[in-house]
Residue, then its C-alpha position, 0 to 999 in steps of 0.5 A: e500499499e505504501s509503494a502504491m501511495v508513493k506511486r500515486i504522489g509521484i504521478i501527481l507531482l508529475v502532472l503538476s510539474f507538467a502543468l507549470i511547465m506549460q503555463a510557463k511557456v507563455k509570459y503575459e505582459l500588460w500592454d494597456d491598462f487604460e490609465g492616464q488622462d487620455t486614451k487613443w482608443q475610439a468607436g468604429t467610424s464609417w461602419r455600418n453600426d457607428i451610430a450604436a457604438v457611440g464612443v469610448e471613455l476612461t472610467n473607474k466605475q468597473l475595473t479589474s487592474g489599475k485605477q481605470a478601465l476603458a468604457c465602450l459606449v453603446n447606444i442601441i435603440d431599435v431592438e429589431e435592428k440586426y446591428g451585427q458587430l460594434a467595434y472599438m479599436v486603437e490604430n497606428n498607421a506606423g504599426w506596432d511590431l507584435s511579431n513575438v506575441e503568441s496570445v492575447m488576454l483581457d478582462i471584460y465586463n458584460p453589463l447585460e443580464n444574459e450572454l454577450e458575444y465578443a471577438l477580436s480583430f487585428s488589421t496588419g500589413n496593408w490593413t488586412w483584416y483578421e478576426s477571431t471566432s466569437v466568445k460568449l461573455k457571461p453577465g458581470w466580469n469575465k477575466d483572463i479571456s485569451f485568444d491563441l494567435l498561433d491556432d488557425r482554427l480561431w481566425k478567419a480573413a479574406e485570404s481564407n475565404w472567411e473561413y476559420a483557417i488562418i492565423p494573423q499574418n504580418m504581425h510585425l506591422v499591426q495597424r489596428i487592434a479591435v474588440l467586437f461586440y454582438f448585440k441582439q437587443a436594445f441597450k444603452g450604456a457601456v461594456y468595460i474593458d481592462n488589463l489587456r496583455f500580450g503573451t510572448p514565449 
């Protein structure tokens, strides 16, 4: 019995050490915590639903890190309207070099009483759009939501005929990062995002 117990303990320790090794493969570093007096994030303009995505503001009403978070302001009046995606984004014409980033993680507060769908997008190279699969957010805070940039089952683009069969290309020149929310009901208020992190080897 004692030898069997020793074996079980050995197996448990092996599993734990393997889990720690896997966890250590990606190191997350804070990229945007939405601190300061101003932000370069904005609501999508010249989009079909730019009227519903009315703007952004820094706030201390809901947050998970630091002293502020980003409020993505929403004003959907007509519940019958199929709004599709409401986009909130940050852009850089010169581009960010994210070539060593393997995953993205952030916290999102869903103000609805039911689920809200969320997706992530990168525009790279010559503003080529790459969009992730959508994730369902439960009401309240959804912490540590992550997307693997190296999993071609999670991303689509024109190059893949909008099938989830590609990974974002030209990550050395990222010109836009966008969060996308899919509303299916009338709503006036804000979705909050905070603690945006990039994972590197």
